[in-house]
C-alpha angles and dihedrals in degrees: 000000000000097000098055093038092051087052089053096049094038101049101015095107093047116122090215116120112267095172132027119186117205120219127223089274094053096252120123105272099180139011127200119191128215088256096054093044096050094042092052085050088053089054093049089050088059092049091049089057128194100279123192096329095275122105106269118237111229130189117212115202102176137128124232093298141127089262091062089056095045087049095049093048094045091053093049088051089048095049087232128147110255120209110188115197124201112240087222093064121111118243090256090052092048093047089053088063102030100046095096098037120125093197135018121206113202136179120205093279089046094051089050090050092048089053090048092052094043113247092232090057097054107027136051117253090249098046109114117221112216111199110211125203136167093214119108134040119331109254115254099225117084121224116282120188116230094228124229094327124169092325093057118208088329130037139159097274104174143020108210120195118235128168126269136186092277129050091266117088122228122223126245108213109221123200120223092224091050092052090050090051090053090049095051091048092047092051090050092066103032123082114262111250094020089121094051088119116016122183115210116210103153124066119283086227087081111086093219086062093050091049094048105028100041112019101034088048093049091048093050092045089240143147126259114214119204128197119242117291115274092016109142110251120229108272093028097082133019096241097041095099095060093039090056097061098087089056093047089061093041093052097053095210127199088198143008140163112236130194119226090260090057093048088054089052090048091053091051092046092047093052090048093049091048091051092052093050097253125142100254103218091047091050097048101031105023090239136085086237123070115233125239097276113199127182141184147130097087137023121280116212108247089231090066089049091050093050094050088045091057087055093053094256110121116193118215110213123201145175131221146158130206087228084068094048084261121296120066100165138355142183108240132194088255097047116025133149114178114228092036132083090235134247121315114270111261093260094051129083123200139189140165121243121223090264095053097261118144113238123195136195121186146143090247098064118135130261094238137275131296087236133359128234133163092277090062115120115240125237111201128217091263093055099255116138117221100223097189087225119122110222150158129224116207126214089269095052099255114144125222116194110214103179151308118288094218092043097057105124115223108195126210086260090059097249120143120227128184101216094199091065096046093048092051085056095052093044087072089075103105096227096048112102095172138359140189130180128203137171116146108163092355127122093235139013118272121204136202109210118189106198142190116279095244091053116125096225095207092054092042090053090054092046089052089053095047093049090051092051095048099038110030142051119256092256092049099045124099107244096176114042123191113199130194135162111262101243119164096254094053094044093052089047096055110022135053124234088263094052100259116144116243092225098183091054091049095048092049093048089050097047093048097039100247100111095116102021106189096336094104096222125167108264 
C-alpha cells in the first residue's frame, strides 16, 4: 500500500495534529500529533510480533477513537490482516468475523463490548486480546515498516463485513494494492487539501470511513476530528444525526461523509438558520466556507439536495461497494450532476447489462469472500462484477442508481415497484426518521415508518396516507402503514448505519408478529 505507507514514513515524525478529540462542550479536549500516533502504532507492531511467517489476522474492536487509528496504521505497517468489527454487532455477528483471528485489539469501549458478548462466544481460546490505550508516555521508537514481508508488495490487508442471507455477516477480502489503486484514483479527482480537516461521524468499521477519514486525511497531511467519547455516531441511533449538529459546527470541517439522515438534518438546520438571518455555512459548519459534503449508502431525495443547494451547500453523492474497495463513482466539485451518483472513478469501467444491472470492472476489485452465500456478488470470466444494482448511465457518463434487483417488489397484481424510490419520497415527511416499504405477493404496499418521539401516531398515519394519495401513483403508495417511535433499539434492529432497510429482518418480524415487540406502536 505504497501511498499510505509513504505518508506514514514521510510525515510520521511531524508534530502537526493528526487527531483532535472534541469534548462534550465542542472544544478540543485532546490532540494527538502525527509523531504520537505513529510511535504508538510502532509500539503496537512490536506487540503484534512476527508470528509464524504468515500475515496475522487481527480483530479490531474499537469505537471511533484514537486507538482505532493507531491499530489501523499499525496493521498496515505490519502487513497484517485487519478485521474491524462494529460495536453495534450482536455476539453472533461478531463471532462470524472474529472466529479465525489470531489477535484482537480493543480500546475501552471494545473491551466492554467483548465482555458483554462473552469472550468465549466470539473468540478462539488461543486468540490473544491486546488492550490499547493512549494514556502514558509516548514510546521513543519511530514507526518502521516491515517491508514486503510474507505478503509481498500486495497482501490481503482487510476483511470488511457485509450482510449475507443469514444473521452472520460474511467478510469481503480487500487487497492492499487494490485499496492503493482506489486511493490514487480518488485523489486524482478530489481537490487537493480538501481533507485538511475531516470530521468523522459514522463508525470506522465502515470501509468508506477508513478511506476518507484515515487515508485521504493522511495523504493530504490533514487532521482527523473525532466526536466526544461515547457520543452516538450517525446511523447507530435514530436521533444521532440531529444530536451531531453542534459538534459539526464546533469542528469546522473541510470535508465529511454524511448519511442521508444527516443530510436531512442539515437541510432542516439550514432552513432555520436562513430564517433567523444567520449565515448558513457559519451556523452549520463554523466557517464561512462550506465543507466538501459527500453522501452515499442510500438515496437522498432531490428536494433535500435542492434545499441545500439554495443555501450554497452542495452535496456530492457517490456510490460504492466493499467489493470494489469502496468508491465506484462520485460527484466531484469539478464534475457534478445532482440526482446522480457521479461519474466512475478513472480506474473503474462501467456498463449496463441487458436487464438493467450495473456491471463494473476495475483494478480495485476484492479478492473474494470469507464465505459464499446466495447474496454474494458474481465476478464473471471477463472480470465484470455484477453489482446487483439497477442503474442508468447518461450520455455524459453520470450514473443513476434506480434500485436493487433483489429488492424489486412484485405485487400480487403483478406490478413491479422499486422500493428505494418510494422510500425516498416518504422520507420527505418531517416526522419520518426512517422508512422501509415491502409488498412481495401482497395486494398493496406496506410501509414501516420510524417516527420522532413526539409524533402523534394517528395523525402521522393519516399524513402518510394523504401524502401517498397526493404524490404517488396507486401502485407506489403505501396502503398499509406501520408506525413506531424511532428508538435506538428499533432503529438498529431494522436499519443499517447508512440508513438502508434490513428488509429480511422487517419481513420476518412482520410475519411472526414481533415487529413492535413491547413498544405499543400503532400497527
